[in-house]
Structure formats: structure tokens, C-alpha cells
MIGURO-600032 format. One record per residue (C-alpha): residue number from 1; residue in three letters; x, y, z. Coordinates in nm, 2 decimals, decimal comma, padded with zeros to 4 digits. Example, Ala and Ser with C-alpha at 12.3 -4.5 7.8 and 13.67 -1.06 7.14 Angstrom:
# MIGURO-600032
<pt n="1" res="ALA" x="01,23" y="-00,45" z="00,78"/>
<pt n="2" res="SER" x="01,37" y="-00,11" z="00,71"/>
This chain:
# MIGURO-600032
<pt n="1" res="MET" x="10,18" y="11,17" z="08,01"/>
<pt n="2" res="ALA" x="10,29" y="10,86" z="08,18"/>
<pt n="3" res="PHE" x="10,15" y="10,52" z="08,02"/>
<pt n="4" res="GLN" x="10,08" y="10,21" z="08,25"/>
<pt n="5" res="LYS" x="10,31" y="09,93" z="08,16"/>
<pt n="6" res="THR" x="10,38" y="09,56" z="08,28"/>
<pt n="7" res="ILE" x="10,59" y="09,30" z="08,17"/>
<pt n="8" res="LYS" x="10,55" y="09,07" z="07,85"/>
<pt n="9" res="SER" x="10,57" y="08,74" z="08,01"/>
<pt n="10" res="GLU" x="10,66" y="08,57" z="08,36"/>
<pt n="11" res="ILE" x="10,98" y="08,59" z="08,52"/>
<pt n="12" res="SER" x="11,12" y="08,35" z="08,81"/>
<pt n="13" res="PHE" x="11,36" y="08,40" z="09,06"/>
<pt n="14" res="THR" x="11,52" y="08,20" z="09,35"/>
<pt n="15" res="GLY" x="11,74" y="08,33" z="09,61"/>
<pt n="16" res="ILE" x="11,82" y="08,40" z="09,97"/>
<pt n="17" res="GLY" x="11,67" y="08,67" z="10,20"/>
<pt n="18" res="ILE" x="11,95" y="08,87" z="10,32"/>
<pt n="19" res="HIS" x="11,79" y="08,90" z="10,66"/>
<pt n="20" res="THR" x="11,59" y="08,58" z="10,70"/>
<pt n="21" res="GLY" x="11,85" y="08,34" z="10,57"/>
<pt n="22" res="LYS" x="11,58" y="08,15" z="10,38"/>
<pt n="23" res="ILE" x="11,56" y="08,04" z="10,05"/>
<pt n="24" res="ILE" x="11,26" y="08,21" z="09,86"/>
<pt n="25" res="ASN" x="11,11" y="08,15" z="09,53"/>
<pt n="26" res="ILE" x="10,94" y="08,43" z="09,35"/>
<pt n="27" res="ARG" x="10,74" y="08,49" z="09,03"/>
<pt n="28" res="LEU" x="10,69" y="08,84" z="08,85"/>
<pt n="29" res="ILE" x="10,35" y="08,80" z="08,66"/>
<pt n="30" res="PRO" x="10,21" y="09,03" z="08,41"/>
<pt n="31" res="ALA" x="09,89" y="09,21" z="08,54"/>
<pt n="32" res="GLN" x="09,60" y="09,40" z="08,37"/>
<pt n="33" res="ARG" x="09,57" y="09,80" z="08,37"/>
<pt n="34" res="ASP" x="09,50" y="09,96" z="08,70"/>
<pt n="35" res="THR" x="09,63" y="09,66" z="08,90"/>
<pt n="36" res="GLY" x="09,94" y="09,85" z="09,05"/>
<pt n="37" res="VAL" x="10,21" y="09,65" z="09,21"/>
<pt n="38" res="VAL" x="10,07" y="09,35" z="09,41"/>
<pt n="39" res="PHE" x="10,27" y="09,14" z="09,64"/>
<pt n="40" res="TYR" x="10,11" y="08,79" z="09,70"/>
<pt n="41" res="ARG" x="10,23" y="08,56" z="09,98"/>
<pt n="42" res="LYS" x="10,15" y="08,24" z="09,80"/>
<pt n="43" res="ASP" x="10,22" y="08,05" z="10,14"/>
<pt n="44" res="LYS" x="09,98" y="08,24" z="10,34"/>
<pt n="45" res="GLY" x="09,71" y="08,33" z="10,08"/>
<pt n="46" res="VAL" x="09,73" y="08,71" z="10,13"/>
<pt n="47" res="SER" x="09,80" y="08,98" z="09,90"/>
<pt n="48" res="PHE" x="09,85" y="09,36" z="09,93"/>
<pt n="49" res="LYS" x="09,98" y="09,66" z="09,73"/>
<pt n="50" res="ALA" x="10,31" y="09,81" z="09,77"/>
<pt n="51" res="LYS" x="10,18" y="10,16" z="09,88"/>
<pt n="52" res="LEU" x="10,28" y="10,36" z="10,18"/>
<pt n="53" res="PRO" x="10,01" y="10,26" z="10,42"/>
<pt n="54" res="PHE" x="10,13" y="09,90" z="10,40"/>
<pt n="55" res="VAL" x="10,49" y="09,98" z="10,52"/>
<pt n="56" res="ILE" x="10,51" y="09,82" z="10,88"/>
<pt n="57" res="ASP" x="10,88" y="09,86" z="10,93"/>
<pt n="58" res="THR" x="11,20" y="10,02" z="10,82"/>
<pt n="59" res="SER" x="11,48" y="09,87" z="11,01"/>
<pt n="60" res="LEU" x="11,77" y="09,82" z="10,77"/>
<pt n="61" res="ALA" x="11,53" y="09,73" z="10,48"/>
<pt n="62" res="THR" x="11,17" y="09,83" z="10,40"/>
<pt n="63" res="THR" x="10,92" y="09,60" z="10,51"/>
<pt n="64" res="ILE" x="10,54" y="09,61" z="10,39"/>
<pt n="65" res="GLY" x="10,26" y="09,38" z="10,54"/>
<pt n="66" res="PHE" x="09,90" y="09,33" z="10,61"/>
<pt n="67" res="ASP" x="09,72" y="09,15" z="10,87"/>
<pt n="68" res="GLY" x="10,04" y="09,01" z="11,05"/>
<pt n="69" res="ILE" x="10,16" y="08,89" z="10,73"/>
<pt n="70" res="LYS" x="10,50" y="09,06" z="10,60"/>
<pt n="71" res="ILE" x="10,76" y="09,09" z="10,30"/>
<pt n="72" res="ARG" x="11,10" y="09,22" z="10,39"/>
<pt n="73" res="THR" x="11,35" y="09,38" z="10,18"/>
<pt n="74" res="VAL" x="11,12" y="09,52" z="09,89"/>
<pt n="75" res="GLU" x="11,30" y="09,80" z="09,78"/>
<pt n="76" res="HIS" x="11,54" y="09,69" z="09,54"/>
<pt n="77" res="LEU" x="11,27" y="09,50" z="09,32"/>
<pt n="78" res="LEU" x="11,04" y="09,82" z="09,35"/>
<pt n="79" res="ALA" x="11,33" y="10,05" z="09,25"/>
<pt n="80" res="SER" x="11,37" y="09,83" z="08,92"/>
<pt n="81" res="PHE" x="10,96" y="09,87" z="08,87"/>
<pt n="82" res="HIS" x="10,98" y="10,25" z="08,94"/>
<pt n="83" res="ALA" x="11,27" y="10,34" z="08,72"/>
<pt n="84" res="LEU" x="11,17" y="10,09" z="08,43"/>
<pt n="85" res="GLY" x="10,80" y="10,24" z="08,44"/>
<pt n="86" res="ILE" x="10,63" y="09,91" z="08,53"/>
<pt n="87" res="THR" x="10,29" y="10,01" z="08,70"/>
<pt n="88" res="ASN" x="10,10" y="09,68" z="08,69"/>
<pt n="89" res="ILE" x="10,26" y="09,37" z="08,80"/>
<pt n="90" res="ILE" x="10,19" y="09,06" z="09,05"/>
<pt n="91" res="VAL" x="10,50" y="08,96" z="09,28"/>
<pt n="92" res="GLU" x="10,41" y="08,61" z="09,39"/>
<pt n="93" res="LEU" x="10,65" y="08,46" z="09,66"/>
<pt n="94" res="ASP" x="10,66" y="08,16" z="09,90"/>
<pt n="95" res="GLY" x="10,83" y="08,33" z="10,20"/>
<pt n="96" res="GLY" x="10,86" y="08,66" z="10,40"/>
<pt n="97" res="GLU" x="11,14" y="08,83" z="10,21"/>
<pt n="98" res="ILE" x="11,26" y="08,93" z="09,84"/>
<pt n="99" res="PRO" x="11,57" y="08,74" z="09,76"/>
<pt n="100" res="VAL" x="11,87" y="08,97" z="09,78"/>
<pt n="101" res="MET" x="12,02" y="08,82" z="09,46"/>
<pt n="102" res="ASP" x="12,37" y="08,97" z="09,43"/>
<pt n="103" res="GLY" x="12,28" y="09,28" z="09,66"/>
<pt n="104" res="SER" x="12,19" y="09,51" z="09,39"/>
<pt n="105" res="ALA" x="11,90" y="09,53" z="09,14"/>
<pt n="106" res="LEU" x="12,08" y="09,42" z="08,85"/>
<pt n="107" res="LYS" x="11,94" y="09,07" z="08,83"/>
<pt n="108" res="PHE" x="11,58" y="09,19" z="08,84"/>
<pt n="109" res="VAL" x="11,62" y="09,48" z="08,54"/>
<pt n="110" res="GLU" x="11,82" y="09,22" z="08,32"/>
<pt n="111" res="ALA" x="11,56" y="08,97" z="08,34"/>
<pt n="112" res="ILE" x="11,28" y="09,24" z="08,28"/>
<pt n="113" res="LEU" x="11,45" y="09,37" z="07,98"/>
<pt n="114" res="GLN" x="11,49" y="09,04" z="07,84"/>
<pt n="115" res="VAL" x="11,14" y="08,94" z="07,85"/>
<pt n="116" res="GLY" x="11,01" y="09,30" z="07,75"/>
<pt n="117" res="ILE" x="10,80" y="09,58" z="07,87"/>
<pt n="118" res="ALA" x="10,44" y="09,62" z="07,75"/>
<pt n="119" res="LYS" x="10,26" y="09,97" z="07,73"/>
<pt n="120" res="GLN" x="09,91" y="09,91" z="07,80"/>
<pt n="121" res="GLY" x="09,74" y="10,20" z="07,63"/>
<pt n="122" res="LYS" x="09,60" y="10,38" z="07,94"/>
<pt n="123" res="THR" x="09,79" y="10,68" z="08,10"/>
<pt n="124" res="MET" x="09,82" y="10,76" z="08,49"/>
<pt n="125" res="PRO" x="09,88" y="11,06" z="08,68"/>
<pt n="126" res="ILE" x="10,22" y="11,20" z="08,76"/>
<pt n="127" res="LEU" x="10,31" y="11,31" z="09,12"/>
<pt n="128" res="LYS" x="10,43" y="11,66" z="09,03"/>
<pt n="129" res="ILE" x="10,60" y="11,88" z="09,31"/>
<pt n="130" res="THR" x="10,46" y="12,24" z="09,29"/>
<pt n="131" res="ASN" x="10,65" y="12,39" z="09,61"/>
<pt n="132" res="PRO" x="10,96" y="12,29" z="09,80"/>
<pt n="133" res="PHE" x="10,92" y="12,09" z="10,12"/>
<pt n="134" res="ILE" x="11,19" y="12,00" z="10,38"/>
<pt n="135" res="TYR" x="11,17" y="11,71" z="10,64"/>
<pt n="136" res="GLU" x="11,42" y="11,68" z="10,91"/>
<pt n="137" res="GLU" x="11,47" y="11,40" z="11,18"/>
<pt n="138" res="LYS" x="11,80" y="11,32" z="11,40"/>
<pt n="139" res="PHE" x="12,09" y="11,35" z="11,17"/>
<pt n="140" res="SER" x="11,87" y="11,31" z="10,83"/>
<pt n="141" res="ARG" x="11,73" y="11,59" z="10,60"/>
<pt n="142" res="VAL" x="11,51" y="11,51" z="10,29"/>
<pt n="143" res="SER" x="11,39" y="11,79" z="10,08"/>
<pt n="144" res="VAL" x="11,21" y="11,83" z="09,74"/>
<pt n="145" res="PHE" x="11,19" y="12,10" z="09,49"/>
<pt n="146" res="PRO" x="10,99" y="12,16" z="09,16"/>
<pt n="147" res="HIS" x="11,21" y="12,03" z="08,87"/>
<pt n="148" res="LYS" x="11,11" y="11,93" z="08,51"/>
<pt n="149" res="GLY" x="11,21" y="11,58" z="08,53"/>
<pt n="150" res="PHE" x="11,28" y="11,32" z="08,83"/>
<pt n="151" res="ARG" x="11,59" y="11,39" z="08,98"/>
<pt n="152" res="ILE" x="11,77" y="11,25" z="09,31"/>
<pt n="153" res="THR" x="12,08" y="11,42" z="09,48"/>
<pt n="154" res="TYR" x="12,20" y="11,18" z="09,76"/>
<pt n="155" res="LYS" x="12,46" y="11,30" z="10,02"/>
<pt n="156" res="ILE" x="12,62" y="11,03" z="10,27"/>
<pt n="157" res="PHE" x="12,89" y="11,06" z="10,52"/>
<pt n="158" res="TYR" x="13,07" y="10,75" z="10,72"/>
<pt n="159" res="GLU" x="13,38" y="10,77" z="10,91"/>
<pt n="160" res="HIS" x="13,54" y="10,52" z="10,70"/>
<pt n="161" res="PRO" x="13,84" y="10,57" z="10,48"/>
<pt n="162" res="LEU" x="13,69" y="10,40" z="10,17"/>
<pt n="163" res="ILE" x="13,35" y="10,62" z="10,20"/>
<pt n="164" res="GLY" x="13,39" y="10,92" z="10,38"/>
<pt n="165" res="GLU" x="13,17" y="11,20" z="10,21"/>
<pt n="166" res="GLN" x="13,00" y="11,08" z="09,87"/>
<pt n="167" res="THR" x="12,74" y="11,30" z="09,65"/>
<pt n="168" res="LEU" x="12,55" y="11,20" z="09,35"/>
<pt n="169" res="SER" x="12,31" y="11,39" z="09,16"/>
<pt n="170" res="MET" x="12,12" y="11,25" z="08,84"/>
<pt n="171" res="ASP" x="11,81" y="11,28" z="08,65"/>
<pt n="172" res="ILE" x="11,67" y="10,92" z="08,68"/>
<pt n="173" res="ASN" x="11,59" y="10,75" z="08,35"/>
<pt n="174" res="GLY" x="11,56" y="10,39" z="08,25"/>
<pt n="175" res="THR" x="11,93" y="10,38" z="08,08"/>
<pt n="176" res="ASN" x="12,10" y="10,54" z="08,35"/>
<pt n="177" res="PHE" x="11,94" y="10,34" z="08,60"/>
<pt n="178" res="VAL" x="12,03" y="10,01" z="08,47"/>
<pt n="179" res="ARG" x="12,39" y="10,11" z="08,40"/>
<pt n="180" res="GLU" x="12,47" y="10,34" z="08,69"/>
<pt n="181" res="ILE" x="12,24" y="10,26" z="08,99"/>
<pt n="182" res="ALA" x="12,10" y="09,89" z="08,95"/>
<pt n="183" res="PRO" x="12,45" y="09,74" z="08,98"/>
<pt n="184" res="ALA" x="12,52" y="09,90" z="09,29"/>
<pt n="185" res="ARG" x="12,52" y="09,65" z="09,59"/>
<pt n="186" res="THR" x="12,42" y="09,70" z="09,95"/>
<pt n="187" res="PHE" x="12,70" y="09,73" z="10,21"/>
<pt n="188" res="GLY" x="12,76" y="09,68" z="10,58"/>
<pt n="189" res="PHE" x="13,06" y="09,69" z="10,83"/>
<pt n="190" res="LEU" x="13,24" y="09,36" z="10,98"/>
<pt n="191" res="ARG" x="13,23" y="09,52" z="11,32"/>
<pt n="192" res="ASP" x="12,84" y="09,52" z="11,31"/>
<pt n="193" res="ILE" x="12,79" y="09,15" z="11,22"/>
<pt n="194" res="GLN" x="12,75" y="09,01" z="11,55"/>
<pt n="195" res="TYR" x="12,49" y="09,28" z="11,66"/>
<pt n="196" res="LEU" x="12,30" y="09,23" z="11,34"/>
<pt n="197" res="LEU" x="12,27" y="08,83" z="11,38"/>
<pt n="198" res="LYS" x="12,16" y="08,85" z="11,74"/>
<pt n="199" res="ASN" x="11,87" y="09,09" z="11,65"/>
<pt n="200" res="GLY" x="11,75" y="08,90" z="11,37"/>
<pt n="201" res="PHE" x="11,91" y="09,08" z="11,07"/>
<pt n="202" res="ALA" x="12,19" y="08,96" z="10,81"/>
<pt n="203" res="ARG" x="12,13" y="08,58" z="10,85"/>
<pt n="204" res="GLY" x="12,16" y="08,54" z="10,47"/>
<pt n="205" res="GLY" x="12,44" y="08,79" z="10,42"/>
<pt n="206" res="SER" x="12,76" y="08,70" z="10,26"/>
<pt n="207" res="LEU" x="13,02" y="08,82" z="10,04"/>
<pt n="208" res="ASP" x="12,84" y="08,70" z="09,75"/>
<pt n="209" res="ASN" x="12,56" y="08,94" z="09,81"/>
<pt n="210" res="ALA" x="12,70" y="09,24" z="10,01"/>
<pt n="211" res="ILE" x="12,99" y="09,47" z="10,00"/>
<pt n="212" res="VAL" x="13,17" y="09,40" z="10,36"/>
<pt n="213" res="LEU" x="13,41" y="09,66" z="10,50"/>
<pt n="214" res="ASP" x="13,67" y="09,62" z="10,80"/>
<pt n="215" res="GLU" x="13,83" y="09,91" z="10,96"/>
<pt n="216" res="LYS" x="14,07" y="09,98" z="10,67"/>
<pt n="217" res="GLY" x="13,89" y="09,86" z="10,34"/>
<pt n="218" res="LEU" x="13,70" y="09,60" z="10,17"/>
<pt n="219" res="VAL" x="13,67" y="09,23" z="10,28"/>
<pt n="220" res="GLY" x="13,71" y="08,98" z="09,99"/>
<pt n="221" res="SER" x="13,59" y="09,18" z="09,69"/>
<pt n="222" res="SER" x="13,62" y="09,50" z="09,48"/>
<pt n="223" res="LEU" x="13,38" y="09,79" z="09,40"/>
<pt n="224" res="ARG" x="13,19" y="09,81" z="09,09"/>
<pt n="225" res="PHE" x="13,19" y="10,19" z="09,10"/>
<pt n="226" res="ARG" x="13,42" y="10,41" z="09,30"/>
<pt n="227" res="ASP" x="13,11" y="10,56" z="09,47"/>
<pt n="228" res="GLU" x="12,91" y="10,26" z="09,48"/>
<pt n="229" res="PHE" x="12,79" y="10,33" z="09,84"/>
<pt n="230" res="VAL" x="12,60" y="10,66" z="09,74"/>
<pt n="231" res="ARG" x="12,46" y="10,49" z="09,44"/>
<pt n="232" res="HIS" x="12,31" y="10,22" z="09,64"/>
<pt n="233" res="LYS" x="12,15" y="10,47" z="09,86"/>
<pt n="234" res="ILE" x="11,98" y="10,63" z="09,55"/>
<pt n="235" res="LEU" x="11,88" y="10,28" z="09,46"/>
<pt n="236" res="ASP" x="11,72" y="10,24" z="09,81"/>
<pt n="237" res="ALA" x="11,56" y="10,57" z="09,78"/>
<pt n="238" res="LEU" x="11,40" y="10,49" z="09,44"/>
<pt n="239" res="GLY" x="11,23" y="10,18" z="09,59"/>
<pt n="240" res="ASP" x="11,10" y="10,39" z="09,90"/>
<pt n="241" res="PHE" x="10,98" y="10,66" z="09,68"/>
<pt n="242" res="SER" x="10,79" y="10,42" z="09,46"/>
<pt n="243" res="LEU" x="10,54" y="10,34" z="09,72"/>
<pt n="244" res="LEU" x="10,37" y="10,69" z="09,66"/>
<pt n="245" res="GLY" x="10,23" y="10,49" z="09,37"/>
<pt n="246" res="TYR" x="10,30" y="10,75" z="09,10"/>
<pt n="247" res="PRO" x="10,57" y="10,85" z="08,86"/>
<pt n="248" res="LEU" x="10,73" y="11,15" z="09,01"/>
<pt n="249" res="GLN" x="10,84" y="11,49" z="08,90"/>
<pt n="250" res="GLY" x="11,07" y="11,68" z="09,12"/>
<pt n="251" res="HIS" x="11,41" y="11,71" z="09,26"/>
<pt n="252" res="PHE" x="11,47" y="11,51" z="09,57"/>
<pt n="253" res="VAL" x="11,78" y="11,59" z="09,80"/>
<pt n="254" res="ILE" x="11,87" y="11,33" z="10,07"/>
<pt n="255" res="GLU" x="12,13" y="11,40" z="10,32"/>
<pt n="256" res="LYS" x="12,24" y="11,11" z="10,53"/>
<pt n="257" res="GLY" x="11,89" y="10,93" z="10,48"/>
<pt n="258" res="GLY" x="11,78" y="10,57" z="10,53"/>
<pt n="259" res="HIS" x="11,47" y="10,39" z="10,50"/>
<pt n="260" res="THR" x="11,32" y="10,53" z="10,79"/>
<pt n="261" res="ALA" x="11,39" y="10,88" z="10,69"/>
<pt n="262" res="HIS" x="11,27" y="10,83" z="10,35"/>
<pt n="263" res="VAL" x="10,93" y="10,70" z="10,45"/>
<pt n="264" res="ASN" x="10,87" y="10,94" z="10,71"/>
<pt n="265" res="PHE" x="10,95" y="11,20" z="10,47"/>
<pt n="266" res="LEU" x="10,68" y="11,07" z="10,21"/>
<pt n="267" res="LYS" x="10,41" y="11,07" z="10,49"/>
<pt n="268" res="ASN" x="10,48" y="11,42" z="10,56"/>
<pt n="269" res="LEU" x="10,51" y="11,50" z="10,20"/>
<pt n="270" res="LEU" x="10,16" y="11,39" z="10,15"/>
<pt n="271" res="GLN" x="10,02" y="11,59" z="10,45"/>
<pt n="272" res="ALA" x="10,21" y="11,89" z="10,32"/>
<pt n="273" res="GLY" x="09,99" y="11,89" z="10,00"/>
<pt n="274" res="CYS" x="10,30" y="12,06" z="09,80"/>
<pt n="275" res="PHE" x="10,22" y="11,86" z="09,50"/>
<pt n="276" res="GLU" x="09,96" y="11,79" z="09,25"/>
<pt n="277" res="LEU" x="09,86" y="11,50" z="09,04"/>
<pt n="278" res="THR" x="09,88" y="11,59" z="08,66"/>
<pt n="279" res="GLU" x="09,88" y="11,42" z="08,32"/>
<pt n="280" res="GLU" x="10,10" y="11,67" z="08,15"/>
<pt n="281" res="PRO" x="10,37" y="11,53" z="07,95"/>
<pt n="282" res="TYR" x="10,61" y="11,32" z="08,14"/>
<pt n="283" res="PHE" x="10,98" y="11,37" z="08,12"/>
<pt n="284" res="SER" x="11,06" y="10,99" z="08,10"/>
<pt n="285" res="PHE" x="11,29" y="10,78" z="07,90"/>
<pt n="286" res="SER" x="11,33" y="10,54" z="07,63"/>
<pt n="287" res="LEU" x="11,56" y="10,23" z="07,67"/>
<pt n="288" res="SER" x="11,83" y="10,22" z="07,39"/>
<pt n="289" res="PRO" x="11,93" y="09,87" z="07,26"/>
<pt n="290" res="GLN" x="12,25" y="09,90" z="07,43"/>
<pt n="291" res="THR" x="12,13" y="09,95" z="07,77"/>
<pt n="292" res="VAL" x="12,26" y="09,60" z="07,89"/>
């Protein structure tokens, strides 16, 4: 079974939004059992949960919102909560985007592990895949199969000499998430920058918070992993899949995916009904002292 969890004390961050270019302050606040993951726009006095019905945009990031109030780029923070098993927390912020930090989830998980995670003595159901399901759109394909654990296989292909075709498959747990997925940074191409800026994206992007590639290779940085690109895609998928609101049990296979394909897959998965909510033993994880 999966136990509900929260953080042991408050955490504060300040950083720039990669798309808005604005400085944003956020606080992660411990929450009572059955609260869920709640976002609170302090500047607007509006709160809403990180759940699939509140997704309002998936253009280059996952945006959630309610009643005209939105929060962009929630996926890296949500991935951290999901992989670390945090089910109850309030995210208070004074702007419309989660700070990008260094382009990865590493700062979030390091801060969470530093304050500690509290088990709350109440279980919650697990969303267990019972039958295979396949969703396809344009060039993307997302499939899921029954599996005794939570596994993601991600395949990407970019016509770039540094990326090409990359595939990574792993059972997700807290330890390997912190070591192998959380540090993987977002990436983009130099040729796209003018288009992105013109259309309201990447206004806060820089070499400090993203991997930038020109036609031949990296611009002013080095990779943390040889296959950092596909690792970051797994990070994004974890954040998006957390919007189902439950720990997951199944093998998810994503080919040439992205936020739009992830979210559309989840909507169709719920309609297909090839899962059950169960409280059977959960194949989870234990964080070791050497995690960070």
C-alpha cells in the first residue's frame, strides 16, 4: 500500500520563469492528510489542485489553471513530488510560473530531502494498469502495460548529431530519480529562439537554465549525462503523469512524446478504463543516506 506523505517543514525558492521571464517566489508548505497537491496564487487569491481537469495548455510546458488564473511549467516540481511520494503539499507562489531553477528538478529534490519527508499514517489507492492501452497522435505513441512496479520507457529522435535516437527504460524509485532523472535539464535549439520569443516563450531562458544546441553541438555548456535529453523527457513525463493524482503501477512506453501527447494519453486512458484503484502492496522505494 502507498502511504500519504508531506514535507516536514516549509521550503522557499526564488527564481525566474523560463517562459515569462519574471522573478517568482514560491513556498512549499506541509499539508494535512487528504489535501492533495494544491497550488495557491497568492497574488490572485486563487487555489486549485494539480489534477488533470485543471490542465489548460501544453505548449512547451504544462500549464494548469482555473477561472482565468494560470500557472505555467509545473512539470519539474510535480515530478519531484511524484517520485518522492509526496501526496499532500501546498505550493504558494506570487506569479504565473514555477521558477525553472537550473532547468532540472535537482534543486527541488535536494531541498525536499534536506527538510525531510513525513509519512502521514493514512494510505491512498494505487492506480494499477490491468490491461494494455495504446494512444497515438501525429508522430507520438504512448502505450501502457501491466507491470509490477512503475516503469517508464522513453524513446526520442532528433535530427541532430548530439541527440539522434535515444532510448532509456527504468523502474522509477526515489533513489534513481534523484540520481539519474532529476538532474537532467531542459533543452532547446538556437535556431528556434527568435520564434519562441516572438510567441511568448523562453523569455527567461539562458545558458544557466537550459541546454542550448546549435547545428553542430552544445552552446557554452556540457552534458551531465550522455543521454541527458531522453532523461529530461522522462522527468517531464513523470510530472505530467502525476496529474492523475495517484501512485502508478504499470509500464509506460512513450515514443516521440511531449506534454500534449502525455496529457491526451492520460485523458484517453481514463476513458478506456484499463486500470483499477487498489490498496495492494506498492512496489515503492526507500531513499538511502547516499541519495544526494
